VEXDOVEX-189176 format. One record per residue (C-alpha): residue number from 1; residue in three letters; y, x, z. Coordinates in nm, 4 decimals. Each point is the difference from the previous one (the first is absolute). Example, Ala and Ser with C-alpha at 12.3 -4.5 7.8 and 13.67 -1.06 7.14 Angstrom:
2
<atom 1, 'ALA', <-0.4500, 1.2300, 0.7800>>
<atom 2, 'SER', <0.3440, 0.1370, -0.0660>>
//
This chain:
421
<atom 1, 'UNK', <0.0000, 0.0000, 0.0000>>
<atom 2, 'UNK', <0.2394, 0.2846, 0.0735>>
<atom 3, 'UNK', <-0.0819, 0.1457, -0.3400>>
<atom 4, 'UNK', <0.0891, -0.3346, -0.1500>>
<atom 5, 'UNK', <0.3263, -0.0032, 0.1952>>
<atom 6, 'UNK', <0.0986, 0.3467, -0.1206>>
<atom 7, 'UNK', <-0.0836, -0.1034, -0.3558>>
<atom 8, 'UNK', <0.2442, -0.2896, 0.0370>>
<atom 9, 'UNK', <0.2617, 0.2374, 0.1318>>
<atom 10, 'UNK', <-0.0036, 0.2081, -0.3171>>
<atom 11, 'UNK', <-0.0986, -0.2374, -0.2811>>
<atom 12, 'UNK', <0.2749, -0.0199, -0.2689>>
<atom 13, 'UNK', <-0.1446, -0.3235, -0.1323>>
<atom 14, 'UNK', <0.0708, -0.2087, 0.3095>>
<atom 15, 'UNK', <0.3494, -0.1080, 0.1124>>
<atom 16, 'UNK', <0.1171, 0.1418, 0.3324>>
<atom 17, 'UNK', <0.0124, -0.2836, 0.2532>>
<atom 18, 'UNK', <0.1114, 0.1926, 0.3080>>
<atom 19, 'UNK', <0.1337, 0.3405, 0.0839>>
<atom 20, 'UNK', <-0.3181, 0.1311, 0.1525>>
<atom 21, 'UNK', <-0.1862, -0.0590, -0.3226>>
<atom 22, 'UNK', <0.2643, 0.2060, -0.1767>>
<atom 23, 'UNK', <-0.0819, 0.3070, 0.2074>>
<atom 24, 'UNK', <-0.1288, 0.3147, -0.1704>>
<atom 25, 'UNK', <-0.3766, 0.0482, -0.0186>>
<atom 26, 'UNK', <-0.0081, 0.2320, 0.2993>>
<atom 27, 'UNK', <-0.1816, -0.0620, 0.3251>>
<atom 28, 'UNK', <0.3244, -0.0348, 0.1996>>
<atom 29, 'UNK', <0.3183, -0.2067, -0.0227>>
<atom 30, 'UNK', <0.3464, 0.1548, -0.0178>>
<atom 31, 'UNK', <0.3033, -0.0637, 0.2220>>
<atom 32, 'UNK', <0.2446, -0.1825, -0.2303>>
<atom 33, 'UNK', <0.2984, 0.1582, 0.1776>>
<atom 34, 'UNK', <-0.1000, 0.3671, 0.0206>>
<atom 35, 'UNK', <-0.2740, 0.0217, -0.2612>>
<atom 36, 'UNK', <-0.2364, 0.1586, 0.2537>>
<atom 37, 'UNK', <-0.3641, -0.1077, -0.0078>>
<atom 38, 'UNK', <-0.1680, -0.1527, 0.3031>>
<atom 39, 'UNK', <-0.1879, 0.2606, 0.1984>>
<atom 40, 'UNK', <-0.1462, 0.1030, 0.3320>>
<atom 41, 'UNK', <0.3174, -0.0762, 0.2005>>
<atom 42, 'UNK', <0.0026, -0.3656, -0.1036>>
<atom 43, 'UNK', <-0.3772, -0.0297, 0.0427>>
<atom 44, 'UNK', <0.0011, 0.1456, 0.3536>>
<atom 45, 'UNK', <0.2735, -0.2393, 0.1166>>
<atom 46, 'UNK', <-0.1916, -0.2972, -0.1386>>
<atom 47, 'UNK', <-0.3332, 0.1185, 0.1401>>
<atom 48, 'UNK', <0.1456, 0.0592, 0.3473>>
<atom 49, 'UNK', <0.1751, -0.3370, -0.0010>>
<atom 50, 'UNK', <-0.3327, -0.1624, -0.0955>>
<atom 51, 'UNK', <-0.1389, 0.1201, 0.3338>>
<atom 52, 'UNK', <0.2350, -0.2241, 0.1990>>
<atom 53, 'UNK', <-0.2266, -0.3020, -0.0448>>
<atom 54, 'UNK', <-0.2794, 0.2049, 0.1609>>
<atom 55, 'UNK', <0.2353, 0.0860, 0.2866>>
<atom 56, 'UNK', <0.0240, -0.3699, 0.0825>>
<atom 57, 'UNK', <-0.3758, -0.0470, -0.0223>>
<atom 58, 'UNK', <-0.1285, 0.2761, 0.2294>>
<atom 59, 'UNK', <0.2814, 0.1476, 0.2125>>
<atom 60, 'UNK', <-0.0142, -0.2631, 0.2727>>
<atom 61, 'UNK', <-0.3772, -0.0379, 0.0289>>
<atom 62, 'UNK', <-0.0290, 0.2429, 0.2950>>
<atom 63, 'UNK', <0.2714, -0.1772, 0.2039>>
<atom 64, 'UNK', <-0.1040, -0.3622, -0.0518>>
<atom 65, 'UNK', <-0.1674, -0.0195, 0.3449>>
<atom 66, 'UNK', <0.3205, 0.1263, 0.1629>>
<atom 67, 'UNK', <0.2093, -0.2541, -0.1914>>
<atom 68, 'UNK', <-0.2287, -0.2751, 0.1240>>
<atom 69, 'UNK', <0.0299, 0.1276, 0.3566>>
<atom 70, 'UNK', <0.3809, 0.0189, -0.0258>>
<atom 71, 'UNK', <0.0229, -0.3665, -0.1046>>
<atom 72, 'UNK', <-0.2929, -0.1304, 0.2022>>
<atom 73, 'UNK', <0.1983, -0.3071, 0.1096>>
<atom 74, 'UNK', <0.0795, -0.1106, -0.3566>>
<atom 75, 'UNK', <-0.1833, -0.3154, -0.1168>>
<atom 76, 'UNK', <-0.2687, 0.0751, -0.2625>>
<atom 77, 'UNK', <0.0397, 0.3745, 0.0576>>
<atom 78, 'UNK', <-0.3596, 0.0553, -0.1131>>
<atom 79, 'UNK', <0.0832, -0.1417, -0.3429>>
<atom 80, 'UNK', <0.3522, 0.1394, -0.0348>>
<atom 81, 'UNK', <-0.0817, 0.3622, 0.0831>>
<atom 82, 'UNK', <-0.2352, 0.0643, -0.2963>>
<atom 83, 'UNK', <0.2603, -0.1628, -0.2260>>
<atom 84, 'UNK', <0.2318, 0.2909, 0.0754>>
<atom 85, 'UNK', <-0.2429, 0.2091, -0.2050>>
<atom 86, 'UNK', <-0.1256, -0.2460, -0.2626>>
<atom 87, 'UNK', <0.3038, -0.2141, -0.0880>>
<atom 88, 'UNK', <0.1660, 0.2582, -0.2296>>
<atom 89, 'UNK', <-0.3093, 0.0166, -0.2234>>
<atom 90, 'UNK', <-0.0128, -0.3789, -0.0270>>
<atom 91, 'UNK', <0.3711, -0.0169, -0.0814>>
<atom 92, 'UNK', <-0.0416, 0.2669, -0.2695>>
<atom 93, 'UNK', <-0.2719, -0.2105, -0.1557>>
<atom 94, 'UNK', <0.2194, -0.3102, 0.0054>>
<atom 95, 'UNK', <0.3281, 0.1546, -0.1175>>
<atom 96, 'UNK', <-0.0841, 0.2905, -0.2321>>
<atom 97, 'UNK', <-0.0044, -0.2390, -0.2978>>
<atom 98, 'UNK', <0.3560, -0.1068, 0.0815>>
<atom 99, 'UNK', <0.0974, 0.3647, 0.0384>>
<atom 100, 'UNK', <-0.1412, 0.0622, -0.3461>>
<atom 101, 'UNK', <0.2343, -0.2582, -0.1529>>
<atom 102, 'UNK', <0.2972, 0.1521, 0.1838>>
<atom 103, 'UNK', <-0.0999, 0.3446, -0.1261>>
<atom 104, 'UNK', <-0.0006, -0.1176, -0.3613>>
<atom 105, 'UNK', <0.3208, -0.1999, 0.0433>>
<atom 106, 'UNK', <0.2229, 0.2275, 0.2113>>
<atom 107, 'UNK', <-0.1453, 0.3449, -0.0665>>
<atom 108, 'UNK', <-0.2318, 0.2414, 0.1767>>
<atom 109, 'UNK', <0.2325, 0.2525, 0.1662>>
<atom 110, 'UNK', <0.2399, -0.2429, 0.1662>>
<atom 111, 'UNK', <-0.2791, -0.1974, 0.1645>>
<atom 112, 'UNK', <-0.1913, 0.3130, 0.1061>>
<atom 113, 'UNK', <0.2954, 0.1675, 0.1721>>
<atom 114, 'UNK', <0.1080, -0.3232, 0.1688>>
<atom 115, 'UNK', <-0.3517, -0.0778, 0.1214>>
<atom 116, 'UNK', <-0.0422, 0.3522, 0.1425>>
<atom 117, 'UNK', <0.3212, -0.0363, 0.2028>>
<atom 118, 'UNK', <-0.0881, -0.3476, 0.1313>>
<atom 119, 'UNK', <-0.3547, 0.1194, 0.0803>>
<atom 120, 'UNK', <0.1385, 0.2521, 0.2495>>
<atom 121, 'UNK', <0.1998, -0.2645, 0.1866>>
<atom 122, 'UNK', <-0.2631, -0.2732, 0.0176>>
<atom 123, 'UNK', <-0.2768, 0.2544, 0.0627>>
<atom 124, 'UNK', <0.1746, 0.1486, 0.3046>>
<atom 125, 'UNK', <0.1174, -0.3397, 0.1297>>
<atom 126, 'UNK', <-0.2879, -0.0280, 0.2564>>
<atom 127, 'UNK', <0.1578, 0.2959, 0.1835>>
<atom 128, 'UNK', <0.2459, -0.2489, 0.1489>>
<atom 129, 'UNK', <-0.1397, -0.3496, -0.0670>>
<atom 130, 'UNK', <-0.0791, -0.1706, 0.3348>>
<atom 131, 'UNK', <-0.2862, -0.2353, -0.0944>>
<atom 132, 'UNK', <-0.3287, 0.0067, -0.1892>>
<atom 133, 'UNK', <0.0877, -0.2933, -0.2343>>
<atom 134, 'UNK', <0.3162, 0.1836, -0.1070>>
<atom 135, 'UNK', <-0.2019, 0.3150, -0.0646>>
<atom 136, 'UNK', <-0.2430, -0.1976, -0.2167>>
<atom 137, 'UNK', <0.2990, -0.1462, -0.1882>>
<atom 138, 'UNK', <0.1312, 0.3514, -0.0632>>
<atom 139, 'UNK', <-0.3421, 0.0928, -0.1383>>
<atom 140, 'UNK', <0.0335, -0.2820, -0.2544>>
<atom 141, 'UNK', <0.3203, 0.1680, -0.1206>>
<atom 142, 'UNK', <-0.1821, 0.3331, -0.0110>>
<atom 143, 'UNK', <-0.2597, -0.1566, -0.2288>>
<atom 144, 'UNK', <0.2701, -0.1302, -0.2364>>
<atom 145, 'UNK', <0.1589, 0.3438, -0.0304>>
<atom 146, 'UNK', <-0.3413, 0.1615, -0.0456>>
<atom 147, 'UNK', <-0.0751, -0.2405, -0.2858>>
<atom 148, 'UNK', <0.3236, 0.1038, -0.1716>>
<atom 149, 'UNK', <-0.0615, 0.3715, 0.0591>>
<atom 150, 'UNK', <-0.3598, -0.0069, -0.1214>>
<atom 151, 'UNK', <0.0877, -0.2020, -0.3092>>
<atom 152, 'UNK', <0.2945, 0.2257, -0.0891>>
<atom 153, 'UNK', <-0.1929, 0.3231, 0.0532>>
<atom 154, 'UNK', <-0.3018, -0.1028, -0.2052>>
<atom 155, 'UNK', <0.2170, -0.1487, -0.2757>>
<atom 156, 'UNK', <0.2146, 0.3143, -0.0230>>
<atom 157, 'UNK', <-0.3080, 0.2234, -0.0177>>
<atom 158, 'UNK', <-0.1146, -0.2132, -0.2939>>
<atom 159, 'UNK', <0.3489, 0.0154, -0.1552>>
<atom 160, 'UNK', <0.0458, 0.3748, 0.0352>>
<atom 161, 'UNK', <-0.3463, 0.1209, -0.0995>>
<atom 162, 'UNK', <-0.2393, -0.0937, -0.2788>>
<atom 163, 'UNK', <-0.3546, 0.0785, -0.1044>>
<atom 164, 'UNK', <-0.1776, 0.2652, 0.2057>>
<atom 165, 'UNK', <0.3110, 0.0710, 0.2092>>
<atom 166, 'UNK', <0.0120, -0.3624, 0.1133>>
<atom 167, 'UNK', <-0.3686, 0.0032, 0.0869>>
<atom 168, 'UNK', <0.0498, 0.3221, 0.1963>>
<atom 169, 'UNK', <0.2784, -0.1486, 0.2122>>
<atom 170, 'UNK', <-0.1805, -0.3289, 0.0558>>
<atom 171, 'UNK', <-0.2866, 0.2099, 0.1378>>
<atom 172, 'UNK', <0.2371, 0.2058, 0.2135>>
<atom 173, 'UNK', <0.1524, -0.3206, 0.1365>>
<atom 174, 'UNK', <-0.3377, -0.0815, 0.1523>>
<atom 175, 'UNK', <-0.0352, 0.3604, 0.1248>>
<atom 176, 'UNK', <0.3391, -0.0109, 0.1710>>
<atom 177, 'UNK', <-0.0594, -0.3374, 0.1639>>
<atom 178, 'UNK', <-0.3505, 0.0939, 0.1137>>
<atom 179, 'UNK', <0.1082, 0.3291, 0.1564>>
<atom 180, 'UNK', <0.3084, -0.1605, 0.1529>>
<atom 181, 'UNK', <-0.2182, -0.2659, 0.1652>>
<atom 182, 'UNK', <-0.1815, 0.2730, 0.1929>>
<atom 183, 'UNK', <0.3269, 0.1719, 0.0925>>
<atom 184, 'UNK', <0.1720, -0.3215, 0.1107>>
<atom 185, 'UNK', <-0.2976, -0.1060, 0.2080>>
<atom 186, 'UNK', <0.0098, 0.3329, 0.1858>>
<atom 187, 'UNK', <0.3784, -0.0146, 0.0424>>
<atom 188, 'UNK', <-0.0212, -0.3551, 0.1313>>
<atom 189, 'UNK', <-0.2424, 0.1128, 0.2676>>
<atom 190, 'UNK', <0.2059, 0.3059, 0.0966>>
<atom 191, 'UNK', <0.3343, -0.1821, 0.0103>>
<atom 192, 'UNK', <-0.1555, -0.2963, 0.1803>>
<atom 193, 'UNK', <-0.0860, 0.2261, 0.2926>>
<atom 194, 'UNK', <0.3670, -0.0064, 0.1006>>
<atom 195, 'UNK', <0.0355, -0.3788, -0.0328>>
<atom 196, 'UNK', <-0.0989, -0.2793, -0.2365>>
<atom 197, 'UNK', <0.3490, -0.0216, -0.1508>>
<atom 198, 'UNK', <0.0185, 0.3691, -0.0952>>
<atom 199, 'UNK', <-0.2038, -0.0172, -0.3253>>
<atom 200, 'UNK', <0.2549, -0.2424, -0.1444>>
<atom 201, 'UNK', <0.2461, 0.2904, -0.0339>>
<atom 202, 'UNK', <-0.2113, 0.1254, -0.2894>>
<atom 203, 'UNK', <0.1247, -0.2848, -0.2197>>
<atom 204, 'UNK', <0.3330, 0.1837, -0.0243>>
<atom 205, 'UNK', <-0.1699, 0.2438, -0.2395>>
<atom 206, 'UNK', <0.0966, -0.2367, -0.2814>>
<atom 207, 'UNK', <0.3684, 0.0977, 0.0340>>
<atom 208, 'UNK', <-0.0401, 0.3544, -0.1389>>
<atom 209, 'UNK', <-0.2271, -0.1489, -0.2661>>
<atom 210, 'UNK', <0.2785, -0.2455, -0.0905>>
<atom 211, 'UNK', <0.2407, 0.2937, -0.0350>>
<atom 212, 'UNK', <-0.2491, 0.1890, -0.2175>>
<atom 213, 'UNK', <-0.0601, -0.3076, -0.2154>>
<atom 214, 'UNK', <0.3745, -0.0520, -0.0476>>
<atom 215, 'UNK', <0.0352, 0.3612, -0.1175>>
<atom 216, 'UNK', <-0.3171, 0.0531, -0.2032>>
<atom 217, 'UNK', <-0.1165, -0.3384, -0.1279>>
<atom 218, 'UNK', <0.1671, -0.1431, -0.3083>>
<atom 219, 'UNK', <-0.0160, -0.3474, -0.1448>>
<atom 220, 'UNK', <-0.1897, -0.0058, -0.3305>>
<atom 221, 'UNK', <0.2105, -0.1465, -0.2829>>
<atom 222, 'UNK', <-0.0438, -0.3680, -0.0617>>
<atom 223, 'UNK', <0.1519, -0.2661, -0.2167>>
<atom 224, 'UNK', <0.1792, -0.2923, 0.1585>>
<atom 225, 'UNK', <-0.2086, -0.3138, -0.0468>>
<atom 226, 'UNK', <0.0815, -0.3612, 0.0668>>
<atom 227, 'UNK', <-0.3676, -0.0689, 0.0482>>
<atom 228, 'UNK', <-0.2823, 0.2345, 0.0954>>
<atom 229, 'UNK', <-0.2874, 0.0149, -0.2487>>
<atom 230, 'UNK', <-0.3173, -0.1743, 0.1189>>
<atom 231, 'UNK', <-0.2931, 0.1966, 0.1318>>
<atom 232, 'UNK', <-0.3108, 0.0217, -0.2192>>
<atom 233, 'UNK', <-0.1981, -0.2202, 0.2384>>
<atom 234, 'UNK', <-0.3017, -0.0197, -0.2282>>
<atom 235, 'UNK', <-0.0678, 0.3714, 0.0431>>
<atom 236, 'UNK', <0.1624, 0.0435, 0.3420>>
<atom 237, 'UNK', <-0.1819, -0.2576, 0.2128>>
<atom 238, 'UNK', <-0.3392, 0.1703, -0.0121>>
<atom 239, 'UNK', <0.1183, 0.3363, 0.1426>>
<atom 240, 'UNK', <0.2020, -0.1873, 0.2642>>
<atom 241, 'UNK', <-0.3038, -0.2067, 0.1020>>
<atom 242, 'UNK', <-0.2166, 0.3132, 0.0155>>
<atom 243, 'UNK', <0.2736, 0.1696, 0.2063>>
<atom 244, 'UNK', <-0.0132, -0.2851, 0.2527>>
<atom 245, 'UNK', <-0.3710, 0.0696, 0.0447>>
<atom 246, 'UNK', <0.0747, 0.3724, -0.0038>>
<atom 247, 'UNK', <0.2382, -0.0316, 0.2955>>
<atom 248, 'UNK', <-0.2769, -0.1614, 0.2026>>
<atom 249, 'UNK', <-0.2619, 0.2586, -0.0989>>
<atom 250, 'UNK', <0.2452, 0.2879, 0.0562>>
<atom 251, 'UNK', <0.0763, -0.1089, 0.3577>>
<atom 252, 'UNK', <-0.3627, -0.0390, 0.1112>>
<atom 253, 'UNK', <-0.0394, 0.3712, 0.0754>>
<atom 254, 'UNK', <0.3278, 0.0138, 0.1930>>
<atom 255, 'UNK', <-0.0579, -0.3102, 0.2108>>
<atom 256, 'UNK', <-0.3759, -0.0082, 0.0548>>
<atom 257, 'UNK', <-0.1118, 0.3629, 0.0334>>
<atom 258, 'UNK', <0.0669, 0.0168, 0.3745>>
<atom 259, 'UNK', <-0.2019, -0.3196, 0.0547>>
<atom 260, 'UNK', <-0.2897, 0.1401, -0.2049>>
<atom 261, 'UNK', <-0.0025, 0.3158, 0.2119>>
<atom 262, 'UNK', <0.0221, -0.2028, 0.3189>>
<atom 263, 'UNK', <-0.2965, -0.2044, -0.1162>>
<atom 264, 'UNK', <-0.2194, 0.3080, -0.0328>>
<atom 265, 'UNK', <0.0915, 0.1249, 0.3462>>
<atom 266, 'UNK', <0.3048, 0.2236, -0.0554>>
<atom 267, 'UNK', <0.2347, -0.0351, 0.2963>>
<atom 268, 'UNK', <0.2089, 0.3170, -0.0355>>
<atom 269, 'UNK', <0.3418, -0.0719, -0.1487>>
<atom 270, 'UNK', <0.0126, 0.3635, -0.1133>>
<atom 271, 'UNK', <-0.3146, -0.0490, -0.2076>>
<atom 272, 'UNK', <0.1323, -0.3243, -0.1473>>
<atom 273, 'UNK', <0.3268, 0.1726, -0.0859>>
<atom 274, 'UNK', <-0.1831, 0.2909, -0.1631>>
<atom 275, 'UNK', <-0.2157, -0.2250, -0.2188>>
<atom 276, 'UNK', <0.3089, -0.2024, -0.0953>>
<atom 277, 'UNK', <0.1790, 0.3205, -0.0955>>
<atom 278, 'UNK', <-0.2933, 0.1058, -0.2194>>
<atom 279, 'UNK', <0.0111, -0.3317, -0.1863>>
<atom 280, 'UNK', <0.3772, 0.0290, -0.0349>>
<atom 281, 'UNK', <-0.0363, 0.3522, -0.1376>>
<atom 282, 'UNK', <-0.2457, -0.1247, -0.2631>>
<atom 283, 'UNK', <0.2580, -0.2620, -0.1028>>
<atom 284, 'UNK', <0.2675, 0.2669, -0.0396>>
<atom 285, 'UNK', <-0.2309, 0.2274, -0.2018>>
<atom 286, 'UNK', <-0.0980, -0.2748, -0.2441>>
<atom 287, 'UNK', <0.3623, -0.1097, -0.0416>>
<atom 288, 'UNK', <0.1041, 0.3584, -0.0715>>
<atom 289, 'UNK', <-0.2738, 0.0309, -0.2632>>
<atom 290, 'UNK', <0.0908, -0.3308, -0.1656>>
<atom 291, 'UNK', <0.2241, 0.1682, -0.2563>>
<atom 292, 'UNK', <-0.3011, 0.1970, -0.1274>>
<atom 293, 'UNK', <-0.2140, -0.3099, -0.0593>>
<atom 294, 'UNK', <0.2769, -0.2417, -0.1009>>
<atom 295, 'UNK', <-0.0461, 0.0977, -0.3659>>
<atom 296, 'UNK', <-0.3272, -0.1974, 0.0113>>
<atom 297, 'UNK', <0.2091, -0.3148, 0.0335>>
<atom 298, 'UNK', <-0.0033, -0.2913, 0.2458>>
<atom 299, 'UNK', <-0.3188, -0.1311, -0.1603>>
<atom 300, 'UNK', <-0.1750, 0.2941, 0.1682>>
<atom 301, 'UNK', <0.2178, 0.0810, 0.3019>>
<atom 302, 'UNK', <0.0262, -0.3576, 0.1353>>
<atom 303, 'UNK', <-0.3786, -0.0633, -0.0048>>
<atom 304, 'UNK', <-0.0584, 0.3480, 0.1433>>
<atom 305, 'UNK', <0.2371, -0.0756, 0.2875>>
<atom 306, 'UNK', <-0.1682, -0.3293, 0.0859>>
<atom 307, 'UNK', <-0.3459, 0.1502, -0.0490>>
<atom 308, 'UNK', <0.0646, 0.2894, 0.2394>>
<atom 309, 'UNK', <0.1711, -0.2249, 0.2550>>
<atom 310, 'UNK', <-0.2870, -0.2498, -0.0202>>
<atom 311, 'UNK', <-0.2635, 0.2700, 0.0499>>
<atom 312, 'UNK', <0.1947, 0.1455, 0.2918>>
<atom 313, 'UNK', <0.0363, -0.3385, 0.1703>>
<atom 314, 'UNK', <-0.3717, -0.0562, -0.0585>>
<atom 315, 'UNK', <-0.0648, 0.3273, 0.1835>>
<atom 316, 'UNK', <0.2164, -0.1173, 0.2891>>
<atom 317, 'UNK', <-0.1786, -0.3351, 0.0109>>
<atom 318, 'UNK', <-0.3434, 0.1625, 0.0275>>
<atom 319, 'UNK', <0.0950, 0.3153, 0.1934>>
<atom 320, 'UNK', <-0.2526, 0.0699, 0.2813>>
<atom 321, 'UNK', <0.1703, 0.3233, 0.1084>>
<atom 322, 'UNK', <0.3283, 0.1874, -0.0049>>
<atom 323, 'UNK', <-0.0899, 0.2292, -0.2968>>
<atom 324, 'UNK', <-0.0763, -0.3022, -0.2196>>
<atom 325, 'UNK', <0.3229, -0.1657, 0.1133>>
<atom 326, 'UNK', <0.1902, 0.3171, -0.0911>>
<atom 327, 'UNK', <-0.1633, 0.0032, -0.3430>>
<atom 328, 'UNK', <0.0945, -0.3651, -0.0509>>
<atom 329, 'UNK', <0.3579, 0.0713, 0.1106>>
<atom 330, 'UNK', <0.0297, 0.2917, -0.2437>>
<atom 331, 'UNK', <-0.1337, -0.1991, -0.2968>>
<atom 332, 'UNK', <0.2193, -0.3013, 0.0829>>
<atom 333, 'UNK', <0.2957, 0.2348, 0.0452>>
<atom 334, 'UNK', <-0.0562, 0.1471, -0.3461>>
<atom 335, 'UNK', <0.0002, -0.3503, -0.1444>>
<atom 336, 'UNK', <0.3186, -0.0868, 0.1860>>
<atom 337, 'UNK', <0.1714, 0.3108, -0.1326>>
<atom 338, 'UNK', <-0.0688, -0.1039, -0.3590>>
<atom 339, 'UNK', <0.0657, -0.3691, 0.0539>>
<atom 340, 'UNK', <0.3754, -0.0264, 0.0503>>
<atom 341, 'UNK', <0.1141, 0.2269, -0.2867>>
<atom 342, 'UNK', <-0.2669, -0.1420, -0.2332>>
<atom 343, 'UNK', <0.1029, -0.3603, 0.0679>>
<atom 344, 'UNK', <0.3692, 0.0869, -0.0237>>
<atom 345, 'UNK', <-0.0468, 0.1796, -0.3324>>
<atom 346, 'UNK', <-0.1914, -0.2990, -0.1351>>
<atom 347, 'UNK', <0.2523, -0.2591, 0.1190>>
<atom 348, 'UNK', <0.3200, 0.1755, -0.1144>>
<atom 349, 'UNK', <-0.1229, 0.1746, -0.3135>>
<atom 350, 'UNK', <0.1181, -0.2612, -0.2526>>
<atom 351, 'UNK', <0.3195, -0.1162, 0.1723>>
<atom 352, 'UNK', <0.3438, 0.0782, -0.1390>>
<atom 353, 'UNK', <0.2935, 0.1276, 0.2037>>
<atom 354, 'UNK', <0.1384, -0.3528, 0.0459>>
<atom 355, 'UNK', <-0.3399, -0.1264, 0.1212>>
<atom 356, 'UNK', <-0.1046, 0.2929, 0.2164>>
<atom 357, 'UNK', <0.1855, -0.0875, 0.3200>>
<atom 358, 'UNK', <-0.1462, -0.3499, 0.0162>>
<atom 359, 'UNK', <-0.3420, 0.1332, -0.0962>>
<atom 360, 'UNK', <0.0128, 0.2601, 0.2771>>
<atom 361, 'UNK', <0.1120, -0.2620, 0.2525>>
<atom 362, 'UNK', <-0.2851, -0.2345, -0.0891>>
<atom 363, 'UNK', <-0.2496, 0.2867, 0.0114>>
<atom 364, 'UNK', <0.1305, 0.1122, 0.3407>>
<atom 365, 'UNK', <-0.0234, -0.3558, 0.1330>>
<atom 366, 'UNK', <-0.3590, -0.0300, -0.1159>>
<atom 367, 'UNK', <-0.0975, 0.3313, 0.1595>>
<atom 368, 'UNK', <0.1598, -0.0722, 0.3379>>
<atom 369, 'UNK', <-0.1220, -0.3595, 0.0168>>
<atom 370, 'UNK', <-0.3512, 0.1323, -0.0625>>
<atom 371, 'UNK', <0.0431, 0.2528, 0.2803>>
<atom 372, 'UNK', <0.1319, -0.2630, 0.2405>>
<atom 373, 'UNK', <-0.2882, -0.2356, -0.0811>>
<atom 374, 'UNK', <-0.2640, 0.2739, 0.0422>>
<atom 375, 'UNK', <-0.0557, -0.0161, 0.3795>>
<atom 376, 'UNK', <0.0141, -0.3802, -0.0068>>
<atom 377, 'UNK', <-0.2572, -0.0163, -0.2799>>
<atom 378, 'UNK', <-0.2314, 0.2472, 0.1734>>
<atom 379, 'UNK', <0.0319, -0.1958, 0.3247>>
<atom 380, 'UNK', <-0.0845, -0.3260, -0.1761>>
<atom 381, 'UNK', <-0.2970, 0.1531, -0.1826>>
<atom 382, 'UNK', <-0.1264, 0.1612, 0.3200>>
<atom 383, 'UNK', <0.0173, -0.3348, 0.1772>>
<atom 384, 'UNK', <-0.1799, -0.1783, -0.2823>>
<atom 385, 'UNK', <-0.2722, 0.2642, -0.0393>>
<atom 386, 'UNK', <-0.0386, 0.0988, 0.3660>>
<atom 387, 'UNK', <0.1177, 0.3592, -0.0177>>
<atom 388, 'UNK', <0.2347, 0.2647, -0.1382>>
<atom 389, 'UNK', <-0.2771, 0.1715, -0.1951>>
<atom 390, 'UNK', <-0.0749, -0.3167, -0.1976>>
<atom 391, 'UNK', <0.3689, -0.0522, -0.0711>>
<atom 392, 'UNK', <0.0389, 0.3553, -0.1285>>
<atom 393, 'UNK', <-0.3127, -0.0399, -0.2097>>
<atom 394, 'UNK', <0.1516, -0.3050, -0.1707>>
<atom 395, 'UNK', <0.3268, 0.1849, -0.0701>>
<atom 396, 'UNK', <-0.1856, 0.3005, -0.1390>>
<atom 397, 'UNK', <-0.2035, -0.2158, -0.2385>>
<atom 398, 'UNK', <0.3177, -0.1809, -0.1109>>
<atom 399, 'UNK', <0.1718, 0.3339, -0.0696>>
<atom 400, 'UNK', <-0.2957, 0.1243, -0.2050>>
<atom 401, 'UNK', <-0.0156, -0.3239, -0.1990>>
<atom 402, 'UNK', <0.3724, 0.0223, -0.0688>>
<atom 403, 'UNK', <-0.0458, 0.3570, -0.1247>>
<atom 404, 'UNK', <-0.2646, -0.1202, -0.2442>>
<atom 405, 'UNK', <0.2134, -0.2981, -0.1081>>
<atom 406, 'UNK', <0.3038, 0.2123, -0.0835>>
<atom 407, 'UNK', <-0.2037, 0.2684, -0.1745>>
<atom 408, 'UNK', <-0.1864, -0.2389, -0.2257>>
<atom 409, 'UNK', <0.2828, -0.2408, -0.0718>>
<atom 410, 'UNK', <-0.1288, -0.2920, 0.2073>>
<atom 411, 'UNK', <0.3599, -0.0702, 0.1037>>
<atom 412, 'UNK', <0.0825, -0.1158, -0.3533>>
<atom 413, 'UNK', <0.2373, 0.1168, -0.2676>>
<atom 414, 'UNK', <0.2176, 0.2119, 0.2323>>
<atom 415, 'UNK', <-0.2959, 0.2052, 0.1133>>
<atom 416, 'UNK', <-0.1012, 0.0570, -0.3610>>
<atom 417, 'UNK', <0.3542, 0.1102, -0.0804>>
<atom 418, 'UNK', <-0.0144, 0.2273, 0.3029>>
<atom 419, 'UNK', <-0.2952, 0.1829, -0.1491>>
<atom 420, 'UNK', <0.1563, 0.0504, -0.3392>>
<atom 421, 'UNK', <0.3643, 0.0871, 0.0656>>
//
């Protein structure tokens, strides 16, 4: 699909319909003001800003018990406390599509810089907020800014880079977010030792990123339109639907690994942390290697991602010992590392500049909704089948069947086009 896009960029037989399609046939876009091509400086800013959504997801996990203790007298504290951690992901899933329309309408840079500044203020608000409901409300605002940041960063990476360079940076986006998750989790624990409010100071890191974005990021040229062109829904819905399932499959390793280890008798938090780190490392390795296998196309990389994740989850479902659980975590981690960049490449490959922001927003919504639904789906399956192992077995089989469906075109015309573009 990216080959097809680059062909459209350079074909003299087709009329130019937007400025991005008029770009030269290189793998990078050019700053319309200075004439400088996009490079490592722009990519690093966008990759680092992409990590802020991970900051909201893992930073506060170590201090949740202390938050609950601090507001023990609050009605429904048992339900409200976990929402401090999970609400931003749900809000991203619900609002990223809207952010995508704003990105296409108002421009990428303006929204990114503004969202980074607001993120710092709403993210640090719990440092002084006096009640748990107000803290949860501030986390809703954090989710809205994260949706804007994630949509802008991914859209700009797709705007700036094409072909193999785009695939490389989509892979690195997963590497950065995976590594940052480990770092933020550790920092949350260390900062939480001096009080449950202390980790919230880390949200101020978006301010220097806002400054860097204002200096280094440039708005790609675009034509003023009275009406945005429609998305190619016929070809876009299938990758979005698969991404929704992918978000669920991706999150299984993150959410359920500790319960699997607990079920086979592991009580040491150090051991659980080590096995989790090994799985996370496998995710980072596969994401880093994505650029080397991306030339095979989404028709290969998407099924490979679901196949590896399904086999890894199967290993976790049947694991009788820690070594088998580690093997399952590594295989699932490899699948996860391929999954996000492969799905993103598939979903955005045929979109034009004027469609890309909305496409990225819809894709981001699908991914985060899938992640939010994951623990609820596993819980429901475990209750219906009398155990976590049975629930994981069902998810693993579903992932493997989806891999086969995409590879052999069972999803219809879009899957066939996926294999040929």
